[in-house]
C-alpha positions as a LaTeX table, in Angstrom:
\begin{tabular}{lrrr}
\hline
Residue & $x$ (\AA) & $y$ (\AA) & $z$ (\AA) \\
\hline
Unk1 & 0.00 & 0.00 & 0.00 \\
Unk2 & 1.39 & 3.35 & $-1.01$ \\
Unk3 & 1.59 & 6.31 & 1.38 \\
Unk4 & 1.00 & 8.74 & $-1.45$ \\
Unk5 & $-2.41$ & 10.33 & $-1.74$ \\
Unk6 & $-4.09$ & 10.57 & $-5.12$ \\
Unk7 & $-5.07$ & 14.11 & $-6.02$ \\
Unk8 & $-7.68$ & 14.88 & $-8.63$ \\
Unk9 & $-6.64$ & 17.35 & $-11.32$ \\
Unk10 & $-8.29$ & 20.79 & $-11.13$ \\
Unk11 & $-11.77$ & 20.85 & $-12.61$ \\
Unk12 & $-11.97$ & 22.95 & $-15.76$ \\
Unk13 & $-14.84$ & 25.39 & $-15.99$ \\
Unk14 & $-16.46$ & 24.24 & $-19.20$ \\
Unk15 & $-19.34$ & 26.66 & $-18.78$ \\
Unk16 & $-17.15$ & 29.79 & $-18.86$ \\
Unk17 & $-14.12$ & 29.23 & $-21.13$ \\
Unk18 & $-13.92$ & 32.89 & $-22.15$ \\
Unk19 & $-13.47$ & 33.89 & $-18.52$ \\
Unk20 & $-10.77$ & 31.28 & $-18.01$ \\
Unk21 & $-8.78$ & 32.48 & $-21.02$ \\
Unk22 & $-8.62$ & 36.00 & $-19.62$ \\
Unk23 & $-7.43$ & 34.71 & $-16.24$ \\
Unk24 & $-10.70$ & 35.66 & $-14.56$ \\
Unk25 & $-11.00$ & 34.65 & $-10.92$ \\
Unk26 & $-14.15$ & 35.45 & $-8.97$ \\
Unk27 & $-13.59$ & 37.53 & $-5.84$ \\
Unk28 & $-15.61$ & 37.96 & $-2.67$ \\
Unk29 & $-16.71$ & 41.34 & $-1.37$ \\
Unk30 & $-13.58$ & 41.42 & 0.81 \\
Unk31 & $-11.29$ & 40.65 & $-2.15$ \\
Unk32 & $-10.50$ & 36.98 & $-1.43$ \\
Unk33 & $-10.46$ & 34.58 & $-4.37$ \\
Unk34 & $-13.62$ & 32.48 & $-4.46$ \\
Unk35 & $-13.35$ & 28.76 & $-5.19$ \\
Unk36 & $-15.75$ & 26.13 & $-6.40$ \\
Unk37 & $-16.91$ & 23.40 & $-4.05$ \\
Unk38 & $-16.82$ & 19.79 & $-5.22$ \\
Unk39 & $-20.18$ & 19.95 & $-6.98$ \\
Unk40 & $-20.84$ & 23.62 & $-7.73$ \\
Unk41 & $-20.57$ & 27.25 & $-6.69$ \\
Unk42 & $-21.96$ & 27.87 & $-3.23$ \\
Unk43 & $-23.30$ & 31.26 & $-2.23$ \\
Unk44 & $-23.88$ & 32.26 & 1.39 \\
Unk45 & $-26.76$ & 34.57 & 2.22 \\
Unk46 & $-26.61$ & 36.23 & 5.63 \\
Unk47 & $-28.81$ & 38.53 & 7.67 \\
Unk48 & $-31.97$ & 36.70 & 6.62 \\
Unk49 & $-35.08$ & 37.73 & 8.51 \\
Unk50 & $-36.01$ & 35.13 & 11.14 \\
Unk51 & $-39.52$ & 34.73 & 9.71 \\
Unk52 & $-38.39$ & 34.20 & 6.11 \\
Unk53 & $-39.52$ & 30.94 & 4.52 \\
Unk54 & $-37.67$ & 28.59 & 2.21 \\
Unk55 & $-40.02$ & 29.64 & $-0.60$ \\
Unk56 & $-39.25$ & 33.35 & $-0.09$ \\
Unk57 & $-35.54$ & 32.73 & $-0.53$ \\
Unk58 & $-35.68$ & 30.17 & $-3.35$ \\
Unk59 & $-38.06$ & 32.35 & $-5.40$ \\
Unk60 & $-35.66$ & 35.26 & $-5.10$ \\
Unk61 & $-32.53$ & 33.25 & $-6.01$ \\
Unk62 & $-34.10$ & 31.00 & $-8.68$ \\
Unk63 & $-34.31$ & 34.02 & $-10.99$ \\
Unk64 & $-30.53$ & 33.80 & $-11.52$ \\
Unk65 & $-30.18$ & 30.09 & $-12.25$ \\
Unk66 & $-31.10$ & 26.58 & $-11.28$ \\
Unk67 & $-30.57$ & 25.96 & $-7.59$ \\
Unk68 & $-28.84$ & 22.58 & $-7.19$ \\
Unk69 & $-28.88$ & 22.53 & $-3.41$ \\
Unk70 & $-30.40$ & 24.72 & $-0.72$ \\
Unk71 & $-29.75$ & 24.73 & 3.02 \\
Unk72 & $-31.66$ & 26.93 & 5.45 \\
Unk73 & $-30.93$ & 26.18 & 9.12 \\
Unk74 & $-33.58$ & 26.68 & 11.76 \\
Unk75 & $-33.13$ & 27.31 & 15.47 \\
Unk76 & $-34.24$ & 24.15 & 17.30 \\
Unk77 & $-35.64$ & 26.05 & 20.26 \\
Unk78 & $-37.63$ & 28.75 & 18.45 \\
Unk79 & $-38.15$ & 27.22 & 15.00 \\
Unk80 & $-37.11$ & 30.49 & 13.36 \\
Unk81 & $-34.44$ & 30.87 & 10.69 \\
Unk82 & $-30.93$ & 31.21 & 12.14 \\
Unk83 & $-30.15$ & 34.07 & 9.77 \\
Unk84 & $-28.18$ & 32.47 & 6.95 \\
Unk85 & $-28.64$ & 30.12 & 4.00 \\
Unk86 & $-26.35$ & 28.25 & 1.62 \\
Unk87 & $-27.37$ & 28.11 & $-2.03$ \\
Unk88 & $-25.55$ & 26.03 & $-4.64$ \\
Unk89 & $-25.50$ & 26.88 & $-8.34$ \\
Unk90 & $-24.04$ & 24.67 & $-11.07$ \\
Unk91 & $-22.18$ & 27.41 & $-12.89$ \\
Unk92 & $-20.07$ & 30.41 & $-11.99$ \\
Unk93 & $-22.10$ & 32.90 & $-14.10$ \\
Unk94 & $-25.28$ & 31.98 & $-12.21$ \\
Unk95 & $-23.63$ & 32.44 & $-8.82$ \\
Unk96 & $-21.95$ & 35.68 & $-9.90$ \\
Unk97 & $-25.22$ & 37.18 & $-11.17$ \\
Unk98 & $-27.04$ & 36.25 & $-7.96$ \\
Unk99 & $-24.33$ & 37.87 & $-5.85$ \\
Unk100 & $-24.10$ & 40.97 & $-8.01$ \\
Unk101 & $-27.86$ & 41.55 & $-8.14$ \\
Unk102 & $-28.96$ & 40.45 & $-4.67$ \\
Unk103 & $-26.19$ & 41.66 & $-2.36$ \\
Unk104 & $-27.47$ & 44.45 & $-0.09$ \\
Unk105 & $-31.08$ & 44.04 & $-1.23$ \\
Unk106 & $-34.15$ & 43.78 & 0.99 \\
Unk107 & $-35.92$ & 40.54 & 1.87 \\
Unk108 & $-38.86$ & 41.02 & 4.25 \\
Unk109 & $-37.66$ & 44.55 & 5.12 \\
Unk110 & $-34.21$ & 43.31 & 6.11 \\
Unk111 & $-31.04$ & 43.89 & 4.06 \\
Unk112 & $-29.43$ & 40.59 & 3.07 \\
Unk113 & $-25.76$ & 40.08 & 2.27 \\
Unk114 & $-24.76$ & 37.65 & $-0.48$ \\
Unk115 & $-21.24$ & 36.39 & $-1.25$ \\
Unk116 & $-19.26$ & 33.30 & $-2.21$ \\
Unk117 & $-19.13$ & 30.74 & 0.60 \\
Unk118 & $-15.70$ & 29.25 & $-0.12$ \\
Unk119 & $-12.45$ & 31.12 & $-0.67$ \\
Unk120 & $-8.85$ & 30.16 & $-1.38$ \\
Unk121 & $-6.59$ & 30.64 & 1.63 \\
Unk122 & $-4.07$ & 33.47 & 1.36 \\
Unk123 & $-0.61$ & 32.50 & 0.10 \\
Unk124 & 1.86 & 31.45 & 2.78 \\
Unk125 & 4.15 & 34.26 & 3.86 \\
Unk126 & 7.66 & 32.99 & 3.10 \\
Unk127 & 10.43 & 34.47 & 5.17 \\
Unk128 & 8.16 & 36.89 & 7.02 \\
Unk129 & 8.04 & 36.59 & 10.80 \\
Unk130 & 6.63 & 33.42 & 12.33 \\
Unk131 & 9.14 & 30.63 & 11.87 \\
Unk132 & 12.79 & 31.35 & 12.46 \\
Unk133 & 15.25 & 28.77 & 11.27 \\
Unk134 & 14.08 & 25.18 & 11.58 \\
Unk135 & 12.61 & 25.41 & 15.04 \\
Unk136 & 9.03 & 24.81 & 13.92 \\
Unk137 & 7.81 & 28.22 & 15.00 \\
Unk138 & 9.06 & 28.15 & 18.61 \\
Unk139 & 10.92 & 31.40 & 18.18 \\
Unk140 & 13.51 & 30.75 & 20.93 \\
Unk141 & 16.20 & 28.22 & 21.74 \\
Unk142 & 15.79 & 25.44 & 24.23 \\
Unk143 & 17.87 & 25.67 & 27.38 \\
Unk144 & 20.62 & 23.03 & 27.33 \\
Unk145 & 20.21 & 22.17 & 31.05 \\
Unk146 & 16.51 & 21.34 & 30.76 \\
Unk147 & 16.82 & 17.78 & 29.44 \\
Unk148 & 15.44 & 15.06 & 31.73 \\
Unk149 & 17.17 & 12.12 & 30.11 \\
Unk150 & 19.78 & 10.27 & 32.19 \\
Unk151 & 22.32 & 10.56 & 29.35 \\
Unk152 & 22.18 & 14.34 & 29.41 \\
Unk153 & 23.07 & 14.40 & 33.12 \\
Unk154 & 26.29 & 12.42 & 32.51 \\
Unk155 & 27.59 & 14.82 & 29.84 \\
\hline
\end{tabular}
């Protein structure tokens, strides 16, 4: 049995080749690079009114594309909406249009916020702070007299 893990090649975006050719990467409102989940593009909707229904939200978001998956969590104690929903679209253009047109709009007299749910982590800072040498991030040397092994006491 091999210890190497098999990694799938990156999934090509067949539905938007013109965007790929130009090096287009979708960005969140904060500027992070959005990434696709395993099955599609997931959009997070926050600040949803507690009395909103699944139908209210799906009707609003279905205008921008076919909704593959929808998740609206309810508070167990009260039965009201917790305030956020996850909506999955098959294609990037559908998700982008929904975000562009529905972010900061009103749903039941409450302003909702819409953005990509998954983002690429920022690049690792090489040579900046944090780890010094090969100490694994400790940042200081170990005292030589602190060893508890019997061999160290003899030396």
